[in-house]
BAFI-3210 file (N, C-alpha, C; in Angstrom, 3 decimals, decimal comma, padded with zeros to 6 digits):
// residues 55
n [1|2|3|4|5|6|7|8|9|10|11|12|13|14|15|16|17|18|19|20|21|22|23|24|25|26|27|28|29|30|31|32|33|34|35|36|37|38|39|40|41|42|43|44|45|46|47|48|49|50|51|52|53|54|55]
n.u [-015,879|-016,838|-014,477|-012,217|-013,894|-012,884|-010,072|-009,523|-010,611|-008,829|-006,909|-007,346|-007,466|-005,167|-003,367|-004,516|-003,764|-000,272|-001,286|-002,000|-000,700|001,509|000,966|000,857|003,550|004,947|003,317|004,330|007,210|007,042|005,639|008,283|009,871|008,465|007,628|005,551|002,840|002,701|000,471|002,019|003,250|000,935|001,043|003,100|003,630|001,605|001,683|003,599|002,613|001,276|002,891|004,301|004,500|002,588|003,048]
n.v [-018,659|-019,097|-019,941|-018,247|-015,748|-017,275|-017,688|-014,545|-014,093|-015,421|-014,768|-011,954|-012,238|-013,766|-011,358|-009,681|-011,033|-010,856|-007,629|-007,856|-009,270|-007,375|-005,277|-006,272|-007,256|-004,329|-003,238|-004,553|-003,946|-001,552|-001,553|-002,243|-001,181|000,029|-000,722|000,577|001,557|004,412|007,671|009,060|007,300|005,801|008,077|008,039|005,005|004,986|006,922|005,864|003,718|005,031|006,414|003,633|002,264|000,121|-001,948]
n.w [-025,617|-023,186|-021,937|-022,489|-021,143|-018,625|-018,552|-018,476|-015,626|-014,221|-014,992|-013,996|-010,691|-010,463|-010,914|-008,738|-006,364|-006,258|-005,896|-003,404|-002,407|-002,281|-001,513|001,821|001,670|002,049|004,249|005,622|005,435|006,344|008,968|010,542|011,522|013,386|015,834|018,582|018,402|017,531|016,990|015,328|013,949|012,791|011,137|009,606|007,965|006,437|005,008|003,754|002,589|000,241|-000,964|-002,474|-005,325|-007,592|-009,251]
ca.u [-016,620|-017,017|-012,706|-012,271|-013,729|-012,863|-009,027|-009,438|-010,730|-007,701|-006,003|-007,255|-007,564|-003,297|-003,086|-005,209|-003,153|-000,149|-000,821|-002,251|000,924|002,936|000,560|001,060|004,976|004,545|003,212|005,621|008,250|006,324|005,798|009,749|011,098|007,489|007,527|004,881|002,059|002,007|-000,254|003,028|003,950|000,093|000,856|004,167|002,945|000,317|001,920|004,824|002,022|000,700|004,540|005,015|003,960|001,888|003,837]
ca.v [-017,835|-019,440|-020,502|-016,756|-015,008|-017,986|-017,099|-013,387|-014,013|-016,287|-013,039|-010,707|-013,179|-013,439|-009,608|-009,362|-011,657|-009,764|-006,640|-007,724|-010,002|-006,614|-004,435|-007,084|-007,055|-002,581|-002,949|-005,544|-003,260|-000,228|-001,617|-003,341|-000,233|001,069|-001,563|000,883|002,231|005,695|008,080|009,443|005,894|005,433|008,649|007,556|004,227|005,149|007,864|005,114|002,807|005,808|006,313|002,615|001,970|-000,999|-002,008]
ca.w [-025,203|-021,666|-021,817|-022,653|-020,072|-017,615|-018,989|-017,938|-014,695|-014,056|-014,875|-012,514|-009,984|-010,046|-010,543|-007,415|-005,511|-006,521|-005,228|-002,058|-001,782|-002,719|000,038|002,146|001,998|001,861|005,602|007,195|005,410|007,366|010,440|011,152|012,789|014,540|017,585|019,192|018,083|017,762|016,083|014,252|013,460|012,047|010,029|008,814|007,583|005,667|003,604|002,897|001,693|-000,550|-002,305|-002,759|-006,660|-006,655|-010,246]
c.u [-016,473|-015,413|-012,283|-012,527|-013,455|-010,992|-008,622|-009,855|-009,261|-006,296|-006,089|-006,982|-005,954|-002,995|-003,393|-004,144|-001,431|-000,130|-001,045|-000,989|002,113|002,293|000,783|002,657|005,138|004,225|004,306|006,312|008,362|006,775|006,927|010,126|009,654|006,941|005,916|003,824|001,060|000,911|000,603|002,928|002,487|000,230|001,462|004,509|002,347|000,975|003,178|003,669|001,714|002,193|004,849|003,938|003,524|002,617|005,457]
c.v [-017,817|-019,641|-018,882|-015,401|-015,758|-018,062|-015,601|-013,239|-014,830|-015,003|-012,132|-011,082|-013,107|-011,998|-009,410|-010,023|-010,745|-008,267|-007,065|-008,727|-008,427|-005,515|-005,055|-006,991|-005,358|-002,383|-003,881|-004,504|-001,885|000,064|-002,006|-002,632|000,197|-000,391|-001,008|001,437|003,376|006,689|008,303|008,532|005,616|006,208|007,809|006,131|004,604|005,665|007,559|004,155|003,579|006,340|005,203|002,623|000,145|-002,135|-002,391]
c.w [-024,118|-021,262|-021,733|-021,583|-018,345|-017,329|-018,545|-016,685|-013,854|-014,019|-014,024|-011,323|-009,628|-010,092|-009,255|-006,355|-005,661|-005,820|-003,610|-001,516|-001,437|-001,611|000,977|003,454|002,457|003,686|006,559|007,259|007,149|008,394|010,753|011,847|013,670|015,181|018,259|018,640|017,657|016,982|014,930|013,626|011,819|010,549|009,023|007,637|006,525|004,578|003,096|001,697|000,134|-001,744|-002,559|-004,441|-007,193|-008,317|-010,388]
res [m|h|i|r|l|t|k|l|q|t|r|i|d|f|m|m|l|i|i|y|t|h|m|i|m|s|i|m|n|a|m|l|p|t|t|v|w|k|k|s|d|k|k|n|i|l|r|r|l|k|n|v|p|f|f]
***
């Protein structure tokens, strides 16, 4: 039981790592064209991040 739980935890951690990496990559890709942080740029980035699927 304990081993199974640990495997599940490792799998969850791995999934979270993938999600965080994907989020960071998406943020970087969204920020590349925007050199100056304006209100419109922030809205644009947030809209782009919402449209990106995680998997």
